[in-house]
Structure formats: C-alpha cells, structure tokens
C-alpha positions, -999 to +999 in steps of 0.1 A: +006-004+001+028+018+007+046+015-029+008+025-044+006+056-023+043+066-030+037+065-069+003+081-068+025+110-054+048+110-080+022+108-110+000+136-091+034+156-087+048+148-127+015+161-135+014+193-120+042+203-130+035+195-168+005+214-165+026+245-153+058+235-178+045+259-208+027+294-188-001+302-189-020+301-223+009+282-241+027+313-247+060+308-268+047+278-287+033+284-320+005+263-335+013+243-357-018+247-388-014+276-399+011+287-424+029+318-420+038+347-441+057+358-469+074+391-440+076+355-411+096+340-437+120+367-446+123+373-406+130+337-396+151+336-430+174+360-414+173+347-379+186+310-386+215+327-408+226+351-380+226+320-361+247+303-389+268+328-386+276+335-344+289+297-351+311+301-374+296+284-403+294+312-419+312+341-427+303+371-407+299+395-441+271+366-438+246+386-409+241+417-429+224+399-463+189+405-470+172+372-487+170+378-529+143+356-532+111+337-515+093+308-530+071+278-523+084+248-537+073+209-532+098+185-522+085+151-513+049+161-522+053+183-491+049+225-496+086+242-481+095+281-484+127+280-499+148+313-495+179+324-514+203+349-500+231+365-522+265+368-507+288+387-537+313+394-506+317+354-505+352+344-518+338+312-529+319+316-562+302+278-560+294+288-519+278+329-531+241+316-528+230+297-499+194+285-498+173+285-467+148+257-462+115+266-433+085+245-435+054+259-449+048+264-408+081+285-403+097+255-389+136+251-402+146+223-428+180+231-436+202+252-453+230+246-478+245+264-510+235+238-537+201+243-534+182+208-534 
C-alpha cells in the first residue's frame, strides 16, 4: 500500500509540473497548423542565417545579407519555403548563394549552397 501511495504522489507531482511547464496559455509555442506569411518567412530566415554565422559556419558578412528571393516549392510531396540569399562578398564563388529551407509553418529544415 505504501508503494501505491508513493507512486500516486509521484505521478500527481509530475502531471502538475507538466501543466505549468508551458506558462499561461501555452506562451512560447507557435500554432503548428497556421502557414506563416512571406514577411514572417523573411524574418525567420534572417534569424537562422545570423545563428549560423554565430556558430562559425558562415562568414560574418552573411549576417548583413537580406533575402534575394522567397518562394514556395514542393519537395517529397510537401510544400516548403525556399529563401535564397546572395552574398557577393563570399570568396568562394560556389558558395555565394545560400538556400534556407523552412516548412510552411516556419520550422527550420536546413540550409545549403546547392538549393536541393
């Protein structure tokens, strides 16, 4: 009986903690079924490029580059946002174009210099 009560108290404590973990109204979580706008896509992509620069994976000159093109494409039967950045200051000509991929809901899917 003592084990049962201990388990019950533990489960109750864990479940209460889970209820309050997200803050009032679930703040900080985006709604997953709402497609983001092109303006939101642009802001999200620039934030991602800045984060990649801070990690040292891109030259600092990329932090100032704005999106050249924003378009919606379909890969593997799912729509995605493809944001193209062009940085003429990049010394390696093959890496002057950067493609950032986001889901239509704004989730970061990846980035590369090939566009695929």
